[in-house]
VEXTI-849768 format. One line per field, with one value per residue: residue in three letters; x, y negated, z negated of N, C-alpha, C in turn; residue number from 1. Coordinates in nm, 4 decimals, decimal comma. Layout:
N
residuo ALA;...
n_x X;...
n_y Y;...
n_z Z;...
ca_x X;...
ca_y Y;...
ca_z Z;...
c_x X;...
c_y Y;...
c_z Z;...
num NUM;...
END
This chain:
192
residuo MET;THR;ALA;VAL;ASP;GLU;ARG;ARG;MET;MET;LYS;LEU;PHE;GLU;ASN;LEU;ASP;VAL;PRO;ASP;GLY;VAL;LYS;ILE;GLU;LEU;LEU;ARG;GLY;ASN;ILE;VAL;MET;MET;ALA;GLY;PRO;ASP;VAL;VAL;HIS;ASN;ASP;ILE;VAL;GLU;ALA;VAL;VAL;ASP;GLN;PHE;PRO;ARG;LYS;MET;TRP;ARG;ARG;LEU;GLN;THR;GLN;ASP;VAL;ALA;LEU;PRO;GLN;GLU;SER;SER;GLU;PRO;GLN;PRO;ASP;LEU;VAL;LEU;VAL;GLU;ARG;GLY;THR;GLY;PRO;GLY;SER;GLY;ARG;LEU;MET;PRO;PRO;GLU;VAL;ILE;ARG;MET;VAL;VAL;GLU;VAL;VAL;SER;LYS;THR;SER;VAL;ASP;HIS;ASP;TYR;VAL;ILE;LYS;ARG;SER;ILE;TYR;ALA;ALA;GLY;ARG;LEU;PRO;VAL;TYR;LEU;ILE;ILE;ASP;PRO;ILE;VAL;GLY;HIS;CYS;VAL;LEU;LEU;THR;GLU;PRO;THR;GLY;THR;GLY;GLU;THR;ALA;ASP;TYR;GLN;LEU;GLN;SER;ILE;PHE;LYS;PHE;GLY;ASP;PRO;VAL;PRO;LEU;ASP;GLN;LEU;ASP;ALA;VAL;LEU;ASP;THR;HIS;GLU;PHE;GLY;THR;LEU;ALA;ASN;VAL;ARG;ARG;HIS;LEU;ARG;PRO
n_x -4,4985;-4,2381;-4,2421;-3,9954;-3,8618;-4,0637;-4,0104;-3,7021;-3,7478;-3,9467;-3,7362;-3,5362;-3,6849;-3,7702;-3,4603;-3,4048;-3,2456;-3,3925;-3,3557;-3,4509;-3,7828;-3,8525;-4,1451;-4,1808;-4,3201;-4,4370;-4,6220;-4,7910;-4,5240;-4,3927;-4,1656;-4,2459;-4,1876;-4,2193;-4,2155;-4,2247;-4,5687;-4,7672;-4,8940;-5,1891;-5,2489;-5,1640;-5,2739;-5,5526;-5,5202;-5,4561;-5,7300;-5,9134;-5,7831;-5,8510;-6,1197;-6,1785;-6,1757;-5,9024;-5,9168;-6,0904;-6,0004;-5,6893;-5,5104;-5,3353;-5,0375;-4,8574;-4,7941;-4,7241;-4,8945;-4,9642;-4,9542;-4,9049;-5,0232;-5,0798;-4,8173;-4,7802;-4,6639;-4,8563;-4,8475;-5,0859;-5,2277;-5,3381;-5,4414;-5,6831;-5,7539;-5,9341;-5,8808;-5,6869;-5,6597;-5,4708;-5,1217;-4,8416;-4,6141;-4,3891;-4,3449;-4,5485;-4,8839;-5,1279;-5,4030;-5,6734;-5,7665;-5,7457;-5,9792;-6,0474;-5,8777;-5,7249;-5,6564;-5,4768;-5,5215;-5,2410;-5,1071;-4,9547;-5,0111;-5,2808;-5,3457;-5,2262;-5,3996;-5,7082;-5,6652;-5,4577;-5,4154;-5,6899;-5,7800;-5,6007;-5,6499;-5,9091;-5,8787;-5,7036;-5,9174;-5,9570;-6,2090;-6,3678;-6,2294;-6,0774;-6,1081;-5,9680;-6,0026;-5,8128;-5,7673;-5,9829;-6,1995;-6,3858;-6,4806;-6,4341;-6,5975;-6,5644;-6,7073;-6,7511;-6,5532;-6,4857;-6,3827;-6,0574;-5,6795;-5,5869;-5,8079;-6,0160;-6,2139;-6,4438;-6,8227;-6,9438;-6,9747;-6,9251;-6,9978;-6,8782;-6,8918;-6,6635;-6,7273;-6,9827;-7,1090;-6,9587;-7,1146;-6,9838;-7,0925;-7,0157;-6,8430;-6,9557;-7,0015;-6,9544;-6,8224;-6,6954;-6,6500;-6,5815;-6,3653;-6,1777;-5,9435;-5,8235;-5,6397;-5,4174;-5,3558;-5,3478;-5,3828;-5,6939;-5,8049;-5,9852;-6,0965;-6,3250
n_y 4,0162;3,9851;3,8063;3,6774;3,6732;3,4727;3,2677;3,2200;3,1273;2,8844;2,7537;2,7455;2,6171;2,3726;2,2426;2,2678;2,1086;1,9407;1,8867;1,6183;1,5087;1,7627;1,9543;2,1074;2,3586;2,5226;2,8832;3,0676;3,1964;3,2316;3,0023;2,7782;2,6886;2,3431;2,2178;1,8399;1,6583;1,6236;1,3494;1,3636;1,4685;1,2766;1,0405;1,1211;1,1678;0,9190;0,7952;0,9383;0,8393;0,5306;0,5075;0,5300;0,3305;0,1298;0,0252;0,1860;0,4625;0,6660;0,7195;1,0031;1,0838;1,3205;1,4436;1,6526;1,9165;2,0455;2,4230;2,5998;2,8991;2,9513;3,0370;2,7981;2,5097;2,3520;2,0881;1,9182;1,7556;1,5289;1,4062;1,3143;1,0629;0,9414;0,5773;0,4996;0,7281;1,0236;1,1157;0,8184;0,8272;1,0612;1,4006;1,5902;1,6264;1,6871;1,9578;1,8775;1,6108;1,5842;1,4666;1,5528;1,7513;1,7706;1,9030;1,9339;2,1068;2,2470;2,3855;2,5951;2,6098;2,7663;2,9964;2,9482;2,7207;2,7832;3,0649;3,0979;2,8574;2,8254;2,9895;2,9502;2,6788;2,6886;2,8438;2,7004;2,5609;2,3018;2,0883;1,9983;2,0620;1,9829;2,1056;2,0175;2,0569;1,9675;2,1602;2,3225;2,1225;2,0199;2,0471;2,1739;2,1895;2,2856;2,3680;2,4009;2,5748;2,8859;3,2271;3,3516;3,3992;3,5740;3,6226;3,4439;3,1876;2,9601;2,9072;2,7403;2,6875;2,4135;2,3762;2,0919;1,9201;1,7285;1,3917;1,4109;1,3283;1,3952;1,4966;1,4009;1,4566;1,4686;1,3150;1,0821;0,9658;0,9636;1,0848;0,9426;1,1084;1,0249;0,9135;1,1026;1,2852;1,5905;1,8634;1,9021;2,1575;2,3748;2,6946;2,8200;2,9368;3,1743;3,1358;2,9804
n_z 1,2607;1,0019;0,6742;0,6287;0,8596;0,9831;0,7940;0,9213;1,1778;1,1115;1,0234;1,2151;1,4587;1,3163;1,3622;1,6025;1,8622;2,1536;2,4794;2,6597;2,8218;2,7432;2,6144;2,2847;2,1095;1,8127;1,7996;1,6069;1,5135;1,7231;1,9530;2,2054;2,4716;2,7064;3,0175;3,0629;3,1112;3,4065;3,5998;3,6263;3,3839;3,2205;3,2423;3,2067;2,9022;2,8500;2,9121;2,7481;2,5077;2,5052;2,4498;2,2085;1,9638;1,8205;1,5540;1,4263;1,4574;1,4304;1,6895;1,8101;1,9840;2,0632;1,8222;1,5504;1,3910;1,0671;1,0385;0,8289;0,7192;0,9713;1,0417;1,2341;1,4434;1,6484;1,8747;1,9556;2,2809;2,2122;1,8585;1,6826;1,3834;1,1537;1,0641;0,8057;0,6591;0,5877;0,6202;0,6135;0,7184;0,8425;1,0018;1,0221;1,0643;0,8229;0,8238;0,7333;0,7514;1,0248;1,2495;1,5237;1,7630;2,1193;2,3941;2,6908;2,9593;3,1654;3,4553;3,3480;3,0890;3,0343;2,9024;2,6314;2,5890;2,5941;2,4451;2,2390;2,0924;2,0726;1,8803;1,6345;1,6057;1,5530;1,2938;1,1422;1,0746;1,1891;1,2984;1,5219;1,8868;2,1391;2,5270;2,7510;3,1267;3,4163;3,5998;3,6724;3,6580;3,3828;3,0944;2,7677;2,4577;2,1542;1,8573;1,4949;1,3482;1,2505;1,0558;1,0354;1,0761;1,4070;1,4960;1,4104;1,5392;1,7299;1,6424;1,7737;2,1411;2,4307;2,7630;2,9637;3,2959;3,5150;3,5213;3,3773;3,0674;2,7459;2,4567;2,1449;1,8928;1,5923;1,5861;1,6158;1,8902;2,2361;2,5097;2,7625;3,0920;3,3633;3,5004;3,5039;3,6327;3,8746;3,9280;4,2087;4,4806;4,3103;4,1399;4,0698;3,7198;3,5183;3,3257;3,0712
ca_x -4,3190;-4,2083;-4,2158;-3,8720;-3,8733;-4,1454;-3,9163;-3,6284;-3,8345;-3,9752;-3,6111;-3,4846;-3,7771;-3,7547;-3,3830;-3,3556;-3,1920;-3,4720;-3,3753;-3,5735;-3,8637;-3,9359;-4,2023;-4,2078;-4,4562;-4,4443;-4,7498;-4,7621;-4,4189;-4,2969;-4,1307;-4,2886;-4,1194;-4,2699;-4,2116;-4,3108;-4,6691;-4,8238;-4,9408;-5,3225;-5,2570;-5,1321;-5,3781;-5,6672;-5,5081;-5,5374;-5,8606;-5,9476;-5,7794;-5,9174;-6,2782;-6,1656;-6,1076;-5,7507;-5,9543;-6,1573;-5,9097;-5,5528;-5,4934;-5,2012;-4,9897;-4,7271;-4,8019;-4,7130;-4,9887;-4,9035;-5,0628;-4,8345;-5,0822;-5,0931;-4,6785;-4,7804;-4,6602;-4,8961;-4,8527;-5,1700;-5,2026;-5,4230;-5,5047;-5,7726;-5,7620;-5,9902;-5,7610;-5,6904;-5,6387;-5,3485;-4,9923;-4,8365;-4,5017;-4,3353;-4,3501;-4,6349;-5,0281;-5,2184;-5,5402;-5,7314;-5,7604;-5,7498;-6,1240;-6,0269;-5,7706;-5,7612;-5,5770;-5,5524;-5,4641;-5,1765;-5,1151;-4,8727;-5,0841;-5,4062;-5,3781;-5,1871;-5,4911;-5,8112;-5,6939;-5,3947;-5,4462;-5,8287;-5,7968;-5,5131;-5,6918;-6,0247;-5,8216;-5,6742;-6,0409;-5,9726;-6,3381;-6,3708;-6,1185;-6,1573;-5,9951;-5,9669;-5,9031;-5,8105;-5,7712;-6,1305;-6,2787;-6,4382;-6,3880;-6,4873;-6,6231;-6,5691;-6,6887;-6,7729;-6,4692;-6,5140;-6,2666;-5,8916;-5,5867;-5,6005;-5,9734;-6,0526;-6,3091;-6,5376;-6,9094;-6,9932;-6,9072;-7,0514;-6,9033;-6,9367;-6,8285;-6,5910;-6,8557;-7,0855;-7,0899;-6,9236;-7,1636;-6,8989;-7,2170;-6,9816;-6,7432;-7,0791;-6,9218;-6,9983;-6,6782;-6,7049;-6,5481;-6,6073;-6,1977;-6,0812;-5,8395;-5,7755;-5,5277;-5,4421;-5,2665;-5,3104;-5,4596;-5,7790;-5,8181;-6,1062;-6,1050;-6,4790
ca_y 3,9414;3,9518;3,6532;3,6315;3,6290;3,3785;3,1588;3,2040;3,0659;2,7873;2,6792;2,7340;2,5679;2,2689;2,2076;2,2844;2,0095;1,9603;1,8023;1,5149;1,6002;1,9310;1,9697;2,2378;2,3979;2,6942;2,8972;3,2236;3,2153;3,1748;2,8903;2,7854;2,5227;2,3581;2,0931;1,7750;1,6434;1,5333;1,2327;1,3371;1,4943;1,1366;0,9600;1,1769;1,1395;0,7917;0,7606;0,9464;0,7678;0,4057;0,5326;0,5382;0,1870;0,1484;-0,0279;0,3060;0,5832;0,6867;0,8440;0,9810;1,1922;1,3870;1,4464;1,7658;1,9474;2,1519;2,4936;2,6737;2,9968;3,0258;3,0014;2,7448;2,3635;2,2606;1,9479;1,8975;1,5765;1,4162;1,4253;1,2124;1,1062;0,7974;0,5093;0,5164;0,8582;1,0841;1,0471;0,7398;0,8811;1,2300;1,4818;1,6884;1,5700;1,8062;1,9542;1,8656;1,4825;1,5459;1,4995;1,6338;1,7837;1,7573;1,9580;1,9022;2,2155;2,2423;2,5027;2,6730;2,6243;2,7899;3,0615;2,8792;2,6365;2,8390;3,1631;3,1158;2,7432;2,8318;3,0795;2,8784;2,5477;2,7637;2,9246;2,6033;2,4707;2,1804;2,0806;1,9615;2,1327;1,9555;2,1502;1,9066;2,1229;1,9529;2,2488;2,3216;1,9944;2,0502;1,9780;2,2593;2,1425;2,3904;2,3369;2,5120;2,6953;3,0408;3,3248;3,3399;3,4377;3,5541;3,6736;3,3252;3,0737;2,8453;2,8999;2,6717;2,6209;2,3475;2,3114;2,0305;1,8929;1,5843;1,3195;1,4564;1,2756;1,4836;1,4542;1,4314;1,4388;1,5063;1,1772;1,0004;0,9147;1,0156;1,0578;0,9111;1,1988;1,0565;0,8933;1,2494;1,3179;1,7091;1,8803;1,9469;2,2674;2,4567;2,7818;2,7875;3,0464;3,2328;3,1028;2,9997
ca_z 1,2146;0,8279;0,6026;0,6244;0,9910;1,0077;0,7550;1,0064;1,2774;1,0900;1,0146;1,3958;1,5297;1,2672;1,3908;1,7505;1,9864;2,2448;2,5752;2,6969;2,8711;2,7145;2,5076;2,2550;1,9918;1,7037;1,8060;1,5318;1,4486;1,8717;1,9661;2,2996;2,5518;2,8544;3,1429;3,0618;3,1958;3,5265;3,5693;3,5834;3,2295;3,1329;3,2753;3,1153;2,7772;2,8245;2,9565;2,6123;2,4007;2,5774;2,4203;2,0566;1,8959;1,7383;1,4550;1,3859;1,4731;1,5151;1,8224;1,7950;2,0759;2,0734;1,6665;1,5050;1,3113;0,9548;0,9552;0,7434;0,7200;1,0553;1,1437;1,3431;1,3930;1,7420;1,9038;2,0554;2,3576;2,1227;1,7581;1,6466;1,2556;1,0967;1,0244;0,6437;0,6493;0,6165;0,5686;0,6822;0,7894;0,8554;1,1121;1,0347;0,9895;0,7463;0,9103;0,6531;0,7931;1,1781;1,2983;1,6661;1,8797;2,2203;2,4844;2,8487;3,0390;3,2900;3,5002;3,2302;2,9549;3,0000;2,7914;2,5520;2,5648;2,5783;2,3407;2,1307;2,0061;2,0191;1,7133;1,5984;1,5595;1,4371;1,1755;1,0797;1,0368;1,2742;1,3053;1,6896;1,9573;2,3076;2,5925;2,8982;3,2138;3,5173;3,7333;3,7217;3,6597;3,3225;2,9421;2,7144;2,3477;2,0443;1,7059;1,4004;1,3051;1,1332;1,0436;1,0013;1,1756;1,5219;1,4965;1,3878;1,6520;1,7315;1,6994;1,9217;2,2809;2,5449;2,8608;3,0522;3,4433;3,4675;3,5628;3,2668;2,9322;2,6210;2,3254;1,9611;1,7688;1,4852;1,5908;1,6451;1,9755;2,3602;2,6023;2,9435;3,1501;3,5186;3,5136;3,4878;3,7874;3,8942;3,9888;4,3472;4,4924;4,1880;4,1904;3,9876;3,6620;3,5335;3,2093;3,0726
c_x -4,3637;-4,2146;-4,0521;-3,8001;-3,9315;-4,0651;-3,7973;-3,6632;-3,8658;-3,8333;-3,5589;-3,5772;-3,7525;-3,6142;-3,3111;-3,4016;-3,2917;-3,4530;-3,4963;-3,6408;-3,9040;-4,0292;-4,2107;-4,3038;-4,4055;-4,5658;-4,7214;-4,6291;-4,3313;-4,2728;-4,1607;-4,2398;-4,1888;-4,2148;-4,2807;-4,4247;-4,6685;-4,9035;-5,1108;-5,3331;-5,2462;-5,2543;-5,5276;-5,6415;-5,5513;-5,6514;-5,9679;-5,9593;-5,8102;-6,0195;-6,2699;-6,1222;-6,0138;-5,8160;-6,0296;-6,0442;-5,7539;-5,5730;-5,3270;-5,1798;-4,8668;-4,6854;-4,8020;-4,8079;-4,9447;-5,0210;-5,0017;-4,9077;-5,0910;-4,9269;-4,6689;-4,7696;-4,6984;-4,8789;-4,9364;-5,1335;-5,2496;-5,4441;-5,5497;-5,7817;-5,8232;-5,8572;-5,7956;-5,6666;-5,5123;-5,1994;-4,9314;-4,7018;-4,4832;-4,4273;-4,4782;-4,7565;-5,0511;-5,3408;-5,6425;-5,8032;-5,8159;-5,9126;-6,1605;-5,9044;-5,8220;-5,6073;-5,6156;-5,4504;-5,4127;-5,1640;-5,0071;-4,9058;-5,1972;-5,4188;-5,3200;-5,3629;-5,6290;-5,7904;-5,5888;-5,4348;-5,5563;-5,8525;-5,6517;-5,5566;-5,8624;-5,9615;-5,7909;-5,7650;-6,0397;-6,1368;-6,3879;-6,2197;-6,1963;-6,0543;-6,0279;-5,9232;-5,9341;-5,7882;-5,9160;-6,2326;-6,3630;-6,3803;-6,5254;-6,4964;-6,6277;-6,5557;-6,7547;-6,6563;-6,5069;-6,3928;-6,1106;-5,8161;-5,5838;-5,7725;-6,0397;-6,0579;-6,3847;-6,6919;-6,9862;-6,9165;-6,9620;-6,9034;-6,9757;-6,8284;-6,7605;-6,6997;-6,9474;-7,0025;-7,0555;-7,0027;-7,0755;-6,9937;-7,1043;-6,8555;-6,8821;-7,0245;-7,0090;-6,8895;-6,7259;-6,6016;-6,5298;-6,4689;-6,1585;-6,0366;-5,8629;-5,6561;-5,4744;-5,3319;-5,2508;-5,4170;-5,5605;-5,7756;-5,9387;-6,1274;-6,2645;-6,4324
c_y 3,9319;3,8142;3,6244;3,6019;3,4895;3,2552;3,1102;3,1307;2,9441;2,6792;2,6392;2,6102;2,3712;2,1401;2,2214;2,1508;2,0365;1,8515;1,7305;1,5337;1,7249;1,8944;2,1303;2,2335;2,5275;2,7335;3,0307;3,2648;3,2208;3,0481;2,8874;2,5943;2,5269;2,2316;1,9695;1,7269;1,5942;1,4287;1,2333;1,3897;1,3778;1,0394;1,0095;1,1525;1,0127;0,7319;0,7921;0,8497;0,5971;0,4107;0,5474;0,4379;0,2073;0,0958;0,0659;0,4324;0,5567;0,7921;0,8777;1,0791;1,1966;1,3747;1,5842;1,8143;2,0485;2,2353;2,6254;2,8202;3,0288;3,0419;2,9380;2,5679;2,3379;2,1473;1,9448;1,7607;1,4816;1,4625;1,2890;1,1660;0,9510;0,7184;0,5140;0,6013;0,8963;1,0176;0,9644;0,7410;1,0357;1,2700;1,5790;1,6110;1,7103;1,7961;1,9414;1,7104;1,4509;1,6050;1,5787;1,6846;1,7722;1,8421;1,9775;1,9809;2,1746;2,3870;2,6551;2,7223;2,6996;2,8952;3,0322;2,8318;2,6919;2,9681;3,1132;2,9970;2,7604;2,9085;2,9989;2,7691;2,5989;2,8286;2,8399;2,5141;2,3401;2,2034;2,0723;2,0091;2,1078;2,0170;2,0394;1,9757;2,0421;2,0592;2,2937;2,2490;2,0200;2,0543;2,1250;2,2287;2,2615;2,3166;2,4579;2,6238;2,7820;3,1649;3,2926;3,4734;3,4671;3,6015;3,5324;3,2169;3,0493;2,9250;2,8778;2,6374;2,5558;2,3691;2,1871;1,9284;1,8034;1,5161;1,3563;1,3943;1,3838;1,4398;1,5228;1,3826;1,4214;1,3677;1,0767;0,9156;0,9640;0,9792;1,0666;1,0115;1,1561;0,9624;1,0174;1,2799;1,4970;1,7362;1,9498;2,0952;2,3446;2,5576;2,7747;2,9359;3,0771;3,1942;3,0218;2,8439
c_z 1,0424;0,8115;0,6617;0,7727;1,0536;0,9814;0,8420;1,1264;1,2694;1,1219;1,1723;1,4421;1,4783;1,3276;1,5104;1,8329;2,1222;2,3642;2,6510;2,8207;2,8639;2,6126;2,4006;2,0960;1,9060;1,7084;1,7565;1,5387;1,6318;1,9175;2,1367;2,3596;2,7034;2,9181;3,0770;3,1456;3,2869;3,5265;3,5256;3,4199;3,1779;3,1320;3,2090;2,9650;2,7000;2,8120;2,7773;2,5111;2,4147;2,4732;2,2505;2,0064;1,8030;1,5946;1,3915;1,3335;1,4971;1,5680;1,8752;1,8671;2,0242;1,8945;1,6399;1,4308;1,2270;0,9980;0,9492;0,7755;0,8261;1,1515;1,2618;1,3318;1,5684;1,7412;2,0182;2,1547;2,2683;2,0107;1,6980;1,4804;1,2551;1,0248;0,8766;0,5912;0,6573;0,6192;0,6937;0,7518;0,8026;0,9882;1,1549;0,9940;0,9204;0,8418;0,8311;0,6557;0,9243;1,2021;1,4351;1,7028;1,9601;2,3405;2,6123;2,9380;3,1537;3,3459;3,4399;3,1328;2,9194;2,8888;2,6402;2,4905;2,5126;2,4809;2,2256;2,0498;1,9651;1,8896;1,5998;1,4923;1,4534;1,3064;1,0371;1,0389;1,1022;1,3352;1,4512;1,7538;2,1121;2,3544;2,7215;3,0191;3,3426;3,6617;3,7812;3,7196;3,5671;3,1470;2,8511;2,5414;2,2543;1,9250;1,6015;1,3781;1,1860;1,1449;1,0104;1,0829;1,3432;1,5897;1,4751;1,5332;1,6307;1,7390;1,7932;2,0230;2,3618;2,6426;2,9314;3,1880;3,4125;3,5235;3,4603;3,1604;2,8288;2,5074;2,2177;1,8945;1,6364;1,4623;1,5697;1,7657;2,1157;2,4483;2,7499;3,0054;3,3256;3,5426;3,5232;3,5971;3,7705;3,9544;4,1370;4,3767;4,3422;4,1458;4,0201;3,8751;3,6161;3,3726;3,1327;3,0668
num 1;2;3;4;5;6;7;8;9;10;11;12;13;14;15;16;17;18;19;20;21;22;23;24;25;26;27;28;29;30;31;32;33;34;35;36;37;38;39;40;41;42;43;44;45;46;47;48;49;50;51;52;53;54;55;56;57;58;59;60;61;62;63;64;65;66;67;68;69;70;71;72;73;74;75;76;77;78;79;80;81;82;83;84;85;86;87;88;89;90;91;92;93;94;95;96;97;98;99;100;101;102;103;104;105;106;107;108;109;110;111;112;113;114;115;116;117;118;119;120;121;122;123;124;125;126;127;128;129;130;131;132;133;134;135;136;137;138;139;140;141;142;143;144;145;146;147;148;149;150;151;152;153;154;155;156;157;158;159;160;161;162;163;164;165;166;167;168;169;170;171;172;173;174;175;176;177;178;179;180;181;182;183;184;185;186;187;188;189;190;191;192
END
């Protein structure tokens, strides 16, 4: 995609009138629309939010992330920022203040969460990317981002089954996953 096309897509994305119940993201110049999440998804996000004290953390949901070098404005399910850092208003959170992003996988977001967003977040140098997958019942913890563009990735990957604690050493925290539910009647995928 050329620079002119990317600017056009960014402008279109910023001015798009989105119906209620539809989530949109800009991922490498492509506008992606998704239906609202399942209750299982929302319960997982709530369980994660509850484990990070509000006095210490800004636990932002539906917060767009500014990654202009990637022609992307993803909207993770949860963005964790230390209280007192980052802008107090505006639509976009700059990557340098983000400590962790969380994506909860749905049946339609598998490739976005495991492949596209993984490289986007790594290229943006987001230090911790946590994929919570209620389809297969595990969490994938990604740390130490490296590289640029579509070849960017995380050097360290650890997988934890639901029910096992997830050590978040970079945040001096341990995530309790015993409340995380799974999606019924959804075909399992083959992602790690």
